[in-house]
N, C-alpha and C positions, 0 to 999 in steps of 0.2 A: 642528590643520590635518590631521595624519594621520587622525584620526578622522572628520573631514568628508569628507576623500577616500574613505575606505573605505566610508562611508554612500552617497555618490554611485555608487560602484562596485556596491554590493549592490543599490542600486535599479536600476542599469542592467542588471545580470545578470538580475534578477527580472523586469523588464518584458520583456527579450528572450525570456526563457524562456516567459513567459505568452503573449506576441505569437505565439510559435512554434506553440504547440498551438491557440491561438484561431483563427489564420488558416486551419488546416485542421480546423476543428471537425467537418466531416463524417466525417473519418477518426479523429479522436480522442474526440469526445463522443457521437455518435450510435450508433456500434457497441456500446458498453456497455449502452445503453438497449435495443436490439434483443436482445443477448444475454441480458440479465437478464429480459426479458419472456419469452423463450423458457423459461428456468428457471422462472419463476413459473408459466407454463402447464403444463409438463411434470411438474415436481417438485411443485409446489404444487397445482395444480387437479386434475390426473389422478392422480398418485401419492398426494398428500396425503389425497385423500378415502377411500383405501383404508387409509392409516396411522392417520387419526384425530388423536389427540393425542400430543404428545411433550414431556416435561418439565412436564407440567400444562397445555400452551398447544395450541390448533389447530395443526396441522403447518404451515400457511401463515404464520401468525404467528412460529412457531419459526424458519423459515428466512430470514425478512426480514433480520435483523441479519447473519447469515452471508453472504447475497448481497450486501449493501452493502460489508461488509468485504472480501469477495473482489474486487469491482470497485476498491476503495480500493488494495489490494495490487497488482493488476495494473497499473492506471494510473500510480501513483506510480512504480513501478519502470520501466515501459517508457518514460516520459517522460524521465526523466534518463538512463537508459542509452543510449537513441537520440540524444538531444540531445548528450551529451558525446562519444559516438563520431563524430557527425557532424563536431563541431568538430576533432576529431582527424584525420578523413578529409579535410576541407577545409583543414587545416593552418592554422587560425586559433587554435587553442588556446595556440599559444606566445605569440601576442600578449598573451594575458591572463596567462600565466605570468610574463612579463618585465616586465609593468607593475607598478608599486609598490602591488599589492593584495595583503593578507595571503591565505594559503591558506584560513583560516577564512571569509573573506568570499566566497571562490569556492565553497566547499562549501556554506555557508548560501544562497547565491544560487540554486544548483541545486536544493537542497531546498525553497526557496520556489516553484519552478517546479513540481516534483513534487507538492508540498502543494496548490498551487491547483488543479492539474487534478484531483487525487484529491478535493478537496472538492466541486468542481463536478459531478463524476461521482456523488458519494455523494448529493448534492441530487436529481440526475436520477433515479437508481435508488430513491431514497425516493419520489419522486412517482410513479414507475411502480408501486411496491408499493400505492399508494392505489387503484389499479384492481382490485387483487386482495383486499385485506384491508379490510374495512370499519372496523376501529378499531385504527390503528397507536398504541400507548401508548409514552409515553416515562417511564420510571421515573426516571432521573437525567440530565439534560441535561449536567451537568458532567462525569460519566464518559464520555458519548457523545463529547464534543467532545475531551476529553484523549485518549481511546483513539484516535480518528481521527488526530489530530495526531501522536501518538507512532508510531503504525503507518506512517502516510505517510512520516514522516521517517525511519523504519528502512528502509523499501523504497526510498526516494529514494536513501538512502546504498548500499543494495546495488545499485542500478542505476548508481551512480556508480563503485562498485567494480568492476562488470563492464565498464563502459564504459572504464575505465583499462586493464584487462588485455585487452579484445577487440582482435583484430587484423583480423578481417572482420566484416561484418554477420551472418554465420551464427553467430559466436560470441556474439552477443547473444541470439539465439533458443534457444540450447541451455539457459540457465538457466530461463526460463519453462516450457520443455517438459519438462525432466527433474527439476526441482527444485521451481519455484513450483506448478505444477499438481497434482503429487502431495501437497505439503504442505497446499494449501488444500483439496483434497477430502478429505483425511484429517484435517483440522483441526477437525471438528466443525460444519462449515457446514450439513451435512444430517442429522446425527445427533448424539444425545448419546452422550458415551463411556461413560455408565453402562451402555449396552447392550452394551457389548464385554465379552467374556469374560476373566477373570483377567489373563492376562500381556499380551494385546493392549490393554487399558486402561492398563497401565502403560507400554507402548511409545508409546502416543498422547500420554502426557504429556511425551514427549521432542520432540514437535513444537511449535515456538515459535508457529506460527500458531493453535493450540488456545487458547493464553492470550489472543490478541488477539481472536478470535472471541468467546470466553466473556466477556472484559471489556466488549466492545461489546454482547453479548446482555444483559448485566447492566444496562447503561444504558438499554436498550430496555425490557426485560420483567421485570427484577429477579431473574432465575435465572441460575445459571451452575454449570458443573461443577467449575469451580476457584475457589478463594478469590480474590477481587478483589485483595487486597493481593499475593498471589503473582503473579497475572496482571500487574499494573502493574510489579512489581519484575523480572519477566523482561523486559518490553518495554523498560523503561528501561535494564536491563543491557545488552541487545543493541544498543540506541542507542548507548551509550557506546563500546562495543567497535568497533562499525562506524565511528563518527565518527573514532575514533583511528586506525583502519586507513586510512580514506580520507585523513586528514591526512598520514600517513606516506607513503603511495604518491604523493601529490601533491608533497610536499616532496622526495621522491627522484626525482621525474620518471619513476617506473616507467611504462612502455609509452607514454612521450612523448618522453623525451630519448634519444638514441642515444648 
């Protein structure tokens, strides 16, 4: 009986989250397509012609996986962070917390919404890439799907944690501006860390986004600056830590219960 109730609750939360971003698709799905098109035009077509090849691949092909992963990170994070904080702001999150629904179900429900939006955006950006790259190859589809799911889950959890702590809408924008943006730009989206001199290459390896981008690039092109096993281990490890943290925060009612 309890498992059946939790299944209905999970389905309800997931449908609510998906309906939320699909209802305002012009604000949630169209901007990533426009932004990534500009990246392809500026960095791929204009700058890429001067760079030539990187990692043994044409520069345009090299940046495709990174741009898709960047859109996945941004959208999975923003979807959950804004949704959870809106629930707090409208004072309806308490209804969910007092209902006989497990904390795990609530977390997975929000992750499902972030994952759904990230997957849709990933497909859109991939279709946009076809306009600029003649031959988008897929080296390992299983690694592609696994990396997207794990990365989207991780940043959905990060968005949930931010939403729990946020007290104003401005608090939600701080993390993308001062943390996510630098991490993604320095995470190997536009370059290979093999180009970095000495200590900077070592510093770059402390960036978790680097492992996500390289695992995804391996799935696409079969090349990576980091061992695949290392990349997946790092991503899974962060998922476990963030899930545990989100669970503890919700259980204790941090930022929700006075």
